C-alpha positions in Angstrom: 5.7 -69.9 -20.0 3.1 -67.9 -21.7 0.4 -68.9 -24.2 -1.5 -66.4 -26.4 -5.0 -67.6 -27.1 -6.5 -65.1 -29.5 -10.2 -65.7 -29.8 -11.8 -63.1 -32.1 -15.6 -63.3 -31.5 -15.6 -62.6 -27.7 -15.1 -58.9 -28.3 -15.7 -58.5 -32.1 -18.7 -60.7 -33.1 -21.7 -60.7 -30.8 -23.5 -63.5 -32.7 -20.6 -65.9 -32.2 -19.4 -64.6 -28.8 -21.0 -67.3 -26.6 -19.5 -70.1 -28.7 -16.1 -68.3 -28.7 -16.1 -67.9 -24.9 -16.8 -71.5 -24.4 -14.0 -72.6 -26.7 -11.6 -70.1 -25.1 -12.6 -71.3 -21.6 -11.8 -75.0 -22.5 -8.5 -74.1 -24.0 -7.5 -71.6 -21.4 -8.2 -74.1 -18.5 -6.1 -76.7 -20.2 -3.1 -74.5 -20.9 -3.2 -73.3 -17.3 -3.2 -76.8 -16.0 -0.1 -77.4 -18.2 1.7 -74.6 -16.5 1.1 -71.7 -19.0 0.1 -68.2 -18.2 -2.7 -67.5 -20.6 -2.6 -64.2 -22.5 -5.5 -62.9 -24.6 -6.3 -59.8 -26.7 -8.7 -57.3 -25.4 -11.3 -55.1 -27.1 -8.8 -53.2 -29.3 -7.8 -53.9 -32.8 -7.4 -57.7 -33.0 -4.6 -57.8 -35.5 -2.6 -55.1 -33.6 -3.2 -56.9 -30.3 -1.7 -60.1 -31.7 1.3 -58.2 -33.1 1.8 -56.6 -29.7 1.3 -59.7 -27.5 2.7 -62.6 -29.6 6.5 -61.8 -29.3 6.3 -62.1 -25.5 4.6 -65.5 -25.6 6.1 -69.0 -26.1 3.2 -70.4 -28.1 0.1 -68.9 -29.8 -3.3 -70.0 -31.2 -5.9 -68.0 -33.2 -9.6 -68.8 -33.3 -11.6 -66.6 -35.7 -14.1 -66.9 -38.6 -12.5 -68.6 -41.6 -12.5 -65.6 -43.8 -10.5 -63.6 -41.3 -8.3 -66.4 -39.9 -5.5 -66.4 -42.4 -4.5 -62.7 -41.8 -4.6 -63.1 -38.1 -2.7 -66.4 -38.3 0.0 -64.7 -40.3 0.5 -62.2 -37.6 0.8 -65.0 -35.0 3.2 -67.2 -36.9 5.6 -64.4 -37.7 5.9 -63.6 -34.0 5.7 -66.8 -32.0 5.3 -70.6 -32.3 2.0 -71.1 -33.9 0.0 -74.1 -32.7 -2.6 -73.8 -35.4 -2.8 -74.3 -39.1 -0.4 -72.3 -41.3 -1.8 -69.1 -42.8 -1.5 -70.2 -46.4 -3.5 -73.4 -45.8 -6.0 -71.5 -43.8 -6.6 -69.3 -46.8 -7.2 -72.3 -49.1 -9.7 -73.9 -46.6 -11.5 -70.6 -46.2 -12.5 -70.7 -49.9 -15.0 -73.5 -49.7 -15.4 -73.7 -53.4 -11.7 -74.0 -54.1 -11.1 -76.4 -51.2 -13.9 -78.7 -52.6 -12.3 -78.7 -56.0 -8.9 -79.7 -54.6 -10.4 -82.5 -52.5 -12.4 -83.8 -55.5 -9.2 -83.8 -57.6 -7.6 -86.1 -55.0 -10.5 -88.6 -55.1 -12.2 -87.4 -51.9 -16.0 -87.2 -52.3 -17.6 -83.7 -52.0 -21.1 -82.6 -53.1 -21.0 -81.7 -56.7 -21.5 -78.1 -57.7 -25.0 -77.4 -59.1 -26.0 -74.1 -60.6 -29.8 -74.6 -60.9 -32.7 -76.5 -59.3 -33.2 -77.6 -55.7 -29.8 -77.4 -54.1 -27.7 -76.1 -51.2 -26.5 -72.5 -51.7 -23.7 -71.4 -49.4 -21.1 -68.6 -49.1 -17.8 -69.3 -50.7 -16.2 -68.2 -47.5 -18.5 -68.7 -44.5 -18.6 -69.9 -40.9 -20.7 -72.8 -39.7 -24.2 -73.0 -41.1 -24.5 -69.2 -41.4 -26.0 -68.3 -44.8 -26.4 -71.9 -45.9 -29.9 -72.7 -47.3 -31.8 -75.2 -49.4 -33.3 -73.3 -52.3 -34.1 -73.0 -56.0 -33.3 -69.3 -56.0 -30.1 -68.0 -57.8 -26.9 -67.9 -55.8 -26.0 -64.4 -54.7 -22.6 -62.7 -55.0 -19.9 -64.7 -53.2 -22.1 -67.8 -53.1 -22.2 -71.1 -55.0 -24.5 -74.1 -55.2 -24.0 -77.8 -54.4 -26.1 -80.9 -54.8 -28.2 -81.6 -51.7 -27.2 -84.9 -50.2 -29.5 -86.5 -47.6 -27.6 -88.4 -44.9 -26.2 -88.2 -41.4 -24.3 -85.2 -40.2 -21.0 -85.8 -38.5 -17.7 -84.0 -37.9 -14.3 -85.4 -37.1 -11.9 -83.5 -34.9 -8.4 -84.1 -36.3 -5.0 -83.0 -35.0 -2.4 -82.7 -37.8 1.3 -82.9 -37.0 3.7 -80.3 -38.2 3.4 -80.1 -42.0 6.3 -77.7 -42.3 8.3 -76.4 -39.4 10.2 -73.2 -38.6 12.9 -73.7 -41.3 11.7 -77.4 -41.1 12.9 -77.6 -37.6 9.9 -79.6 -36.4 8.9 -81.6 -39.5 8.8 -85.3 -38.7 6.1 -86.7 -41.0 3.9 -87.9 -38.3 0.4 -88.6 -39.7 -2.7 -86.7 -38.5 -4.7 -88.2 -35.7 -8.5 -88.3 -35.3 -9.4 -87.2 -31.8 -13.1 -87.9 -32.0 -16.1 -88.6 -34.2 -18.8 -86.1 -33.3 -22.5 -86.2 -34.2 -23.8 -82.8 -35.5 -27.3 -81.6 -34.9 -28.3 -79.7 -38.0 -31.8 -78.3 -38.5 -33.3 -77.1 -41.7 -36.2 -74.7 -41.0 -39.3 -74.3 -43.2 -37.6 -71.6 -45.2 -34.7 -73.9 -46.1 -32.2 -72.2 -43.8 -29.6 -74.5 -42.1 -29.0 -74.1 -38.4 -26.3 -75.7 -36.3 -27.8 -76.8 -32.9 -24.7 -78.3 -31.3 -23.7 -81.9 -31.1 -22.4 -84.8 -29.1 -19.1 -86.6 -28.7 -17.8 -89.2 -29.0 -20.2 -90.7 -31.5 -20.0 -94.2 -32.7 -21.0 -95.7 -36.1 -20.3 -99.0 -37.9 -18.6 -96.9 -40.6 -16.6 -94.9 -38.1 -13.2 -95.9 -39.5 -14.3 -94.9 -43.0 -15.4 -91.5 -41.8 -12.2 -90.9 -39.9 -10.0 -92.0 -42.7 -11.8 -89.7 -45.1 -11.4 -86.7 -42.7 -7.7 -87.5 -42.2 -7.2 -87.6 -46.0 -9.0 -84.3 -46.4 -6.7 -82.7 -43.7 -3.6 -84.1 -45.3 -4.7 -83.1 -48.8 -5.2 -79.4 -47.7 -2.0 -79.4 -45.7 -3.7 -78.6 -42.3 -1.8 -78.8 -39.1 -3.0 -78.4 -35.6 -6.7 -78.9 -34.7 -9.1 -79.0 -37.6 -12.8 -79.9 -37.8 -14.0 -81.8 -40.8 -17.7 -81.7 -41.5 -19.1 -84.7 -43.4 -22.4 -86.1 -44.6 -22.6 -89.9 -44.4 -24.6 -91.3 -47.2 -23.6 -93.8 -50.0 -20.1 -92.3 -49.5 -18.5 -90.1 -46.9 -18.9 -86.6 -48.4 -16.7 -83.8 -47.1 -18.7 -80.6 -46.9 -16.3 -78.4 -45.0 -12.8 -78.3 -43.5 -12.4 -75.8 -40.7 -8.7 -75.3 -40.1 -9.2 -74.1 -36.5 -10.7 -75.0 -33.1 -14.4 -75.8 -33.4 -17.2 -76.0 -30.9 -16.7 -79.8 -30.5 -13.7 -79.0 -28.5 -15.9 -78.3 -25.4 -17.3 -81.8 -25.5 -13.9 -83.4 -26.3 -12.1 -81.7 -23.4 -14.9 -82.8 -21.1 -14.2 -86.5 -22.0 -10.5 -86.7 -22.9 -8.0 -87.9 -20.3 -5.1 -86.0 -21.9 -4.8 -82.2 -21.9 -5.7 -80.7 -25.2 -3.0 -78.0 -24.7 -0.3 -80.7 -24.4 -1.7 -82.5 -27.5 -1.6 -79.3 -29.6 1.9 -78.4 -28.4 3.3 -81.9 -29.1 1.7 -82.0 -32.6 3.1 -78.6 -33.4 6.6 -80.0 -32.8 5.9 -83.1 -34.9 6.0 -85.4 -31.8 4.0 -88.7 -31.9 0.7 -88.3 -30.1 0.3 -91.9 -29.2 -3.0 -93.2 -28.0 -5.5 -90.6 -26.8 -8.2 -91.6 -24.4 -11.8 -90.4 -24.6 -14.4 -91.9 -22.3 -17.9 -91.0 -21.3 -20.2 -88.9 -23.5 -20.9 -85.2 -23.8 -23.7 -83.2 -25.4 -23.2 -79.5 -26.2 -25.4 -76.8 -27.7 -24.6 -74.3 -30.4 -23.2 -71.8 -27.8 -20.7 -74.4 -26.6 -22.4 -75.1 -23.3 -22.0 -78.8 -22.3 -25.5 -79.9 -21.4 -24.8 -83.4 -20.3 -21.9 -85.7 -19.7 
């Protein structure tokens, strides 16, 4: 059996490459332990590499910045069994402004859009905290503003079951499952720029169930399947600030603490199989490059 794990940044985005290598390493090790030969694109054209390699693999998974992910996912899902979110839903999530509008229309709290004053300005299609800032300046092209909400930063790692199957072959209606609540370390520098500094998992909070239920509702509303990371701010309500329809850095901490193999979890979810109880014990801290610093 072969698994194509196509991680974009290792050869194509130096700024994100350390994080990408860490995510790839965690996934690759898990698929290998589950009996798969791991195949990965090289330094050539990423899209063409997927087109070339995917037909010879049993399963495939793409990790790439959100604004590129839909196109690469389409190449994957037309050639092999895609373990990640579908390309159409990836495209919706990649547009942060549009995704927020959809979530709000379904009663899920998101920071309200704000055109003027002291607010958060962010790219409509961005990755992590890159380009996000607290400012009074006008938003630039391809950016929009949101109300700044003071609160605690968390993410929830969710695995969604098959939303639609290959000709509905795998659709079973199993609900998404929250793998872990993760605390995020977000820093705002003196210039108002946001920086992601890593996190820790699993986190605990007296409102944990509320946070997880909100994340699951967000994933279900946007039609995500496979692994998704839902970033939230915990304040008077649980505000969803981003839905990442892909593997996120938290995976390195989760795989260090989870008894089950993440590869097996993703494969079972992709076929609509019940995931049952998942067991995470211990505690892991990780930095922005995906290096697990304590466990």
